[in-house]
C-alpha positions in Angstrom: -102.6 34.6 35.7 -100.4 33.0 33.0 -102.6 34.5 30.3 -102.4 38.0 31.8 -98.6 37.8 31.9 -98.6 36.7 28.3 -100.8 39.5 27.2 -98.7 42.1 29.1 -95.6 40.6 27.6 -97.1 40.7 24.1 -98.2 44.4 24.5 -94.7 45.3 25.7 -93.1 43.5 22.8 -95.4 45.2 20.4 -94.5 48.6 21.8 -90.8 47.8 21.6 -91.3 46.7 18.0 -93.1 49.9 17.0 -90.5 52.0 18.8 -87.7 50.0 16.9 -89.4 50.8 13.6 -89.4 54.5 14.4 -85.8 54.4 15.4 -84.9 52.5 12.2 -86.5 55.2 10.1 -84.6 57.9 12.0 -81.4 55.9 11.5 -81.9 55.5 7.8 -82.8 59.2 7.4 -79.7 60.1 9.5 -77.5 58.0 7.3 -78.9 59.5 4.1 -78.3 63.0 5.5 -74.6 62.2 6.1 -73.9 60.6 2.7 -71.9 62.3 0.0 -73.3 62.9 -3.4 -71.5 59.9 -4.8 -72.8 57.7 -2.0 -76.4 58.9 -2.6 -75.9 58.2 -6.3 -74.8 54.7 -5.6 -77.7 54.2 -3.2 -80.2 55.3 -5.8 -78.6 53.0 -8.4 -78.8 50.0 -6.0 -82.5 50.7 -5.1 -83.4 51.2 -8.8 -81.7 47.9 -9.6 -84.1 46.2 -7.3 -87.0 48.1 -8.8 -85.9 47.1 -12.3 -85.9 43.4 -11.3 -89.4 43.8 -9.8 -90.5 45.6 -12.9 -89.2 42.7 -15.1 -91.1 40.2 -12.9 -94.3 42.3 -13.0 -94.0 42.5 -16.8 -93.6 38.8 -17.1 -96.6 38.0 -14.9 -98.7 40.6 -16.6 -98.0 39.0 -20.0 -99.6 35.8 -18.7 -102.4 37.2 -16.6 -103.4 40.6 -18.0 -106.2 39.7 -20.4 -107.7 43.2 -20.3 -107.3 43.6 -16.6 -106.8 47.3 -15.8 -105.0 46.7 -12.6 -101.8 45.9 -14.5 -101.9 49.3 -16.0 -101.8 50.8 -12.5 -98.8 48.6 -11.7 -97.1 49.9 -14.9 -98.1 53.4 -13.9 -96.5 52.9 -10.5 -93.2 51.7 -12.0 -93.2 54.7 -14.4 -93.7 57.0 -11.5 -90.8 55.5 -9.6 -88.6 55.8 -12.7 -89.7 59.4 -13.2 -88.8 60.1 -9.5 -85.4 58.5 -10.1 -84.8 60.9 -13.1 -85.9 63.9 -11.0 -83.6 62.8 -8.1 -80.6 62.3 -10.4 -81.1 65.7 -12.1 -81.5 67.4 -8.7 -78.3 65.6 -7.5 -76.1 66.3 -10.5 -77.7 69.2 -12.2 -79.3 69.1 -15.7 -76.2 69.9 -17.7 -73.9 67.5 -15.9 -76.5 64.7 -15.9 -77.0 64.9 -19.7 -73.4 65.8 -20.7 -71.2 63.9 -18.1 -69.4 60.6 -18.4 -72.6 58.5 -18.5 -74.7 60.9 -20.6 -75.6 58.3 -23.3 -77.0 56.0 -20.6 -79.0 58.9 -19.1 -80.4 59.9 -22.5 -81.4 56.3 -23.1 -83.1 56.2 -19.7 -85.1 59.3 -20.6 -86.1 57.9 -24.0 -87.2 54.6 -22.5 -89.2 56.4 -19.8 -90.9 58.6 -22.4 -91.7 55.6 -24.5 -93.2 53.9 -21.5 -95.3 56.9 -20.6 -96.6 57.2 -24.2 -97.4 53.4 -24.2 -99.3 53.8 -20.9 -101.3 56.7 -22.3 -102.2 54.8 -25.4 -103.3 51.7 -23.4 -105.5 53.7 -21.1 
């Protein structure tokens, strides 16, 4: 009898956990819909800061363990795709002209140059 209660309780907790995940996703999407352009820009910058840190760690680990392993090329390709998505989101958010001629235009041009160099490097290594 005790095992049956435990199993029912576990199933109920699992259902509650899954329902909570669905509500968290809806909450995050709702928050993003209510953000201003500046808040979305800051949110993207914060997320990309974490991605940059992960990319640095992945680059360091791949220097030690790559030895011709193709899986690290796919990791690099994934990071390049994320950085390309960031560029597309920022251009969609600000517009092409504002993004490349605004107050941080030099940083944005440098971002594009680094992204293009990374894509060329990926193509040459594959």
